[in-house]
C-alpha positions as CSV (number, residue, x, y, z in Angstrom):
1,M,-0.9,0.6,-23.3
2,N,-1.0,-3.2,-23.7
3,Y,1.4,-5.1,-21.4
4,E,2.4,-8.8,-21.2
5,T,2.1,-9.0,-17.4
6,L,-0.1,-6.0,-16.4
7,L,-3.6,-4.8,-17.0
8,M,-4.1,-1.0,-16.8
9,E,-7.5,0.7,-16.6
10,Q,-8.3,4.4,-16.1
11,R,-11.3,5.2,-13.9
12,G,-11.6,9.0,-14.0
13,A,-8.4,10.4,-12.6
14,V,-7.3,7.0,-11.1
15,V,-5.3,4.5,-13.0
16,V,-5.5,0.9,-11.7
17,V,-2.4,-1.1,-12.4
18,R,-3.1,-4.8,-12.0
19,L,-0.4,-7.4,-11.8
20,N,-1.6,-10.0,-14.2
21,R,0.0,-13.4,-13.9
22,P,-2.7,-15.0,-11.8
23,E,-1.7,-18.6,-12.7
24,R,1.6,-17.8,-11.0
25,Y,0.1,-15.8,-8.2
26,N,1.5,-12.7,-10.0
27,A,5.1,-13.7,-9.4
28,L,7.6,-11.2,-10.7
29,N,9.5,-12.2,-13.8
30,E,11.7,-10.2,-16.2
31,A,8.7,-9.1,-18.3
32,M,6.8,-7.8,-15.3
33,G,9.8,-5.8,-14.2
34,R,10.0,-4.2,-17.6
35,D,6.2,-3.6,-17.7
36,L,6.2,-2.0,-14.2
37,L,8.9,0.4,-15.2
38,D,7.2,1.4,-18.4
39,A,3.8,1.7,-16.6
40,A,5.3,3.9,-13.9
41,I,6.8,6.2,-16.6
42,Q,3.6,6.4,-18.5
43,V,1.4,7.4,-15.5
44,A,4.0,9.8,-14.1
45,H,3.8,11.8,-17.3
46,D,0.0,11.6,-18.0
47,P,-1.7,14.8,-16.8
48,S,-5.1,13.0,-16.7
49,V,-3.8,10.7,-14.0
50,R,-3.9,12.0,-10.4
51,A,-3.6,8.9,-8.4
52,V,-2.4,5.3,-9.0
53,M,-3.6,2.0,-7.5
54,V,-1.5,-1.1,-7.7
55,T,-3.2,-4.4,-7.1
56,G,-3.2,-8.1,-8.2
57,A,-5.3,-10.2,-10.5
58,G,-6.8,-13.4,-9.0
59,K,-6.1,-14.6,-5.5
60,A,-2.8,-12.9,-4.8
61,F,-1.2,-9.5,-4.8
62,C,2.2,-10.8,-5.7
63,S,3.9,-14.0,-4.4
64,G,7.4,-12.6,-5.0
65,G,10.0,-13.4,-7.6
66,D,9.2,-16.2,-10.0
67,I,11.2,-19.0,-8.4
68,K,10.8,-21.3,-11.4
69,G,12.5,-18.6,-13.5
70,F,15.5,-18.6,-11.2
71,V,15.8,-22.4,-11.4
72,A,15.4,-22.3,-15.2
73,A,18.2,-19.6,-15.4
74,G,20.7,-22.2,-14.2
75,D,24.2,-20.8,-14.2
76,E,22.8,-17.5,-15.4
77,I,21.0,-16.8,-12.1
78,P,23.2,-13.8,-11.3
79,R,22.4,-12.1,-14.6
80,H,18.7,-13.0,-14.2
81,A,18.6,-11.5,-10.7
82,D,20.5,-8.4,-11.9
83,R,17.9,-7.9,-14.8
84,L,15.0,-8.3,-12.4
85,T,16.3,-5.8,-9.8
86,V,17.4,-3.2,-12.3
87,D,13.9,-2.8,-13.7
88,L,12.1,-3.3,-10.4
89,H,14.2,-0.8,-8.6
90,A,13.8,1.8,-11.4
91,A,10.0,1.3,-11.2
92,V,10.1,1.7,-7.4
93,S,12.1,4.9,-7.7
94,K,9.8,6.3,-10.3
95,M,6.7,5.5,-8.1
96,M,8.3,7.2,-5.1
97,R,9.5,10.3,-7.0
98,M,6.3,11.0,-9.0
99,A,4.0,13.6,-7.6
100,K,0.9,11.4,-7.8
101,P,0.0,9.3,-4.8
102,V,0.6,5.6,-5.4
103,V,-1.6,3.2,-3.3
104,A,-1.0,-0.6,-3.0
105,A,-4.3,-2.4,-2.7
106,V,-3.2,-5.7,-1.4
107,N,-6.0,-8.1,-2.4
108,G,-4.2,-11.3,-1.3
109,P,-0.8,-12.7,-0.3
110,A,2.1,-10.2,-0.5
111,A,5.4,-12.1,-0.2
112,G,9.0,-11.4,-1.2
113,A,9.2,-8.8,-4.0
114,G,5.4,-8.4,-3.6
115,F,5.8,-7.4,0.0
116,S,8.6,-5.0,-1.1
117,L,6.5,-3.5,-3.9
118,A,3.6,-2.9,-1.5
119,M,5.9,-1.2,1.1
120,A,7.4,1.0,-1.7
121,C,3.9,2.5,-2.3
122,D,3.0,5.8,-0.6
123,L,0.0,4.2,1.1
124,V,-1.1,0.6,1.6
125,V,-4.6,-0.8,2.0
126,A,-5.3,-4.5,2.4
127,S,-8.0,-7.1,2.3
128,A,-8.8,-8.5,5.7
129,D,-7.6,-11.9,4.6
130,A,-4.3,-10.8,3.0
131,P,-1.1,-12.1,4.6
132,F,2.3,-10.3,4.5
133,T,5.8,-11.9,4.6
134,M,9.2,-11.0,3.5
135,A,10.1,-14.7,2.6
136,Y,13.5,-13.9,1.0
137,T,15.8,-15.8,3.4
138,G,13.5,-18.9,3.0
139,I,15.2,-19.4,-0.4
140,G,18.6,-18.2,0.7
141,A,18.2,-14.7,-0.7
142,S,18.4,-11.2,0.7
143,P,15.7,-8.6,0.2
144,D,15.3,-6.3,-2.8
145,G,12.6,-3.9,-4.1
146,S,13.6,-1.2,-1.4
147,S,12.2,-3.1,1.6
148,T,15.4,-2.7,3.5
149,F,14.9,1.0,3.1
150,S,11.2,1.2,3.9
151,V,10.6,-1.5,6.5
152,P,13.1,-0.3,9.2
153,R,11.6,3.2,8.9
154,L,8.1,1.9,9.3
155,V,8.5,-0.6,12.1
156,G,12.0,-0.1,13.6
157,M,15.2,-2.1,13.3
158,H,14.3,-5.0,15.6
159,R,11.0,-5.7,14.0
160,A,12.5,-5.3,10.5
161,L,15.1,-7.9,11.4
162,E,12.5,-10.2,12.7
163,L,10.5,-10.0,9.5
164,A,13.6,-10.5,7.3
165,L,15.3,-13.3,9.3
166,T,12.4,-15.4,10.4
167,N,10.0,-14.7,7.5
168,R,7.2,-14.2,10.0
169,V,3.8,-14.1,8.4
170,L,1.7,-11.1,9.5
171,S,-2.1,-11.0,9.0
172,A,-3.5,-7.8,7.6
173,Q,-4.6,-6.8,11.1
174,E,-1.1,-7.4,12.5
175,A,0.4,-5.5,9.6
176,L,-1.9,-2.6,10.5
177,E,-1.0,-2.7,14.1
178,W,2.7,-2.8,13.3
179,G,2.4,0.3,11.1
180,L,3.2,-1.4,7.8
181,I,-0.2,-0.6,6.2
182,N,-2.8,2.1,6.5
183,R,-6.2,0.5,6.2
184,V,-7.8,-2.9,6.3
185,F,-11.0,-3.4,4.3
186,P,-13.4,-6.3,4.4
187,A,-12.7,-8.9,1.7
188,V,-16.2,-8.9,0.4
189,R,-16.0,-5.3,-0.8
190,F,-12.3,-4.8,-1.0
191,M,-12.0,-3.4,-4.5
192,E,-14.9,-1.0,-4.0
193,D,-13.5,0.4,-0.7
194,S,-10.0,0.6,-2.2
195,L,-11.1,2.5,-5.2
196,A,-13.1,4.9,-3.1
197,F,-10.0,5.5,-1.0
198,V,-7.8,6.2,-4.0
199,Q,-10.5,8.4,-5.6
200,Q,-10.4,10.7,-2.6
201,L,-6.7,11.2,-3.3
202,A,-7.3,11.8,-7.0
203,E,-9.6,14.7,-6.1
204,G,-6.8,16.4,-4.1
205,P,-4.1,19.0,-4.9
206,T,-1.7,16.8,-6.9
207,F,1.2,19.4,-6.9
208,A,1.0,19.7,-3.2
209,Y,0.9,16.0,-2.8
210,G,4.1,15.8,-4.8
211,K,5.8,18.3,-2.5
212,V,4.6,16.3,0.5
213,K,6.2,13.2,-0.8
214,E,9.4,15.0,-1.6
215,L,9.6,16.6,1.9
216,L,8.8,13.4,3.8
217,Y,11.2,11.2,1.9
218,H,13.9,13.8,2.1
219,S,13.4,14.3,5.8
220,L,15.0,10.9,6.5
221,S,18.4,12.3,5.5
222,E,18.2,16.0,6.2
223,A,19.2,18.2,9.1
224,L,16.5,20.4,10.8
225,E,17.6,23.6,9.1
226,S,18.0,22.1,5.6
227,Q,14.7,20.4,5.9
228,M,13.0,23.7,6.9
229,E,14.6,25.3,3.8
230,L,13.1,22.6,1.6
231,E,9.8,23.3,3.3
232,S,10.0,27.0,2.5
233,R,10.8,26.3,-1.1
234,A,8.0,23.8,-1.4
235,I,5.3,26.0,0.1
236,V,6.3,29.0,-2.1
237,A,6.1,26.7,-5.2
238,A,2.7,25.5,-4.1
239,S,1.5,29.0,-3.5
240,R,1.9,29.7,-7.2
241,T,-0.6,27.0,-8.2
242,A,-4.3,27.3,-9.1
243,D,-5.1,24.6,-6.5
244,F,-3.5,26.8,-3.7
245,R,-5.6,29.7,-4.8
246,E,-8.7,27.5,-5.0
247,G,-8.0,26.0,-1.6
248,T,-7.6,29.3,0.2
249,R,-10.7,30.8,-1.4
250,A,-12.7,27.7,-0.5
251,F,-11.6,27.9,3.1
252,V,-12.6,31.5,3.4
253,E,-15.9,30.9,1.6
254,K,-16.6,27.9,3.8
255,R,-17.1,25.4,0.9
256,K,-15.3,22.3,-0.4
257,A,-12.4,23.0,-2.6
258,E,-12.5,21.8,-6.2
259,F,-8.9,21.0,-7.0
260,K,-7.8,20.4,-10.6
261,G,-4.4,19.0,-9.9
262,G,-2.3,21.9,-11.0
């Protein structure tokens, strides 16, 4: 697919989705919101894709919403904000609900909606020189992109409030220590290390990964017994797959499992 604001490249079973407005530090505009939603739908339904990496072109991951676009909207700012969030939020929902693991590879600054987009991914890896900040209240806005859902669950309420109210900038190492991200890779080989990380996921049991995502995201709102019922249903469903049979045989035969994703 050709997009106005994204570049998509498939490397084996991994699709790299690259935010591509480098001259604007990959700031989110209406076109990018639409493109992200369509790309999420495309990869969710493509059986050849088993893991997704979201990263940025140029020096930034994503600097947030395109502020110049808000200013240019004039009296139509509310409509503009509504359009942006509808598409962005639908894209985030599709990313979280798809079975395939989605990894944010934060190559540079992640601010505002870029911060939220990174936090909405299942896993986050970052370049050692990539800063993170919520930034919204700096322009008199409140957060979007699901960060008010994800961040309190990752770091607790007090730290979430600190990030949102003070716009504190965290280094990649601080973001790792706070529990916002999973890995920090050296800047000089960031893309190589990130791709290797995502490729490991692409070689795994995709159906089981999808059930893991469902279970963990549901666990935030389920009671103990209802969560265990969901676990029972999920493992029974997984036991019907070829990957489950391959995984159990490989364990008994003391070899590495060769999962096919189904």
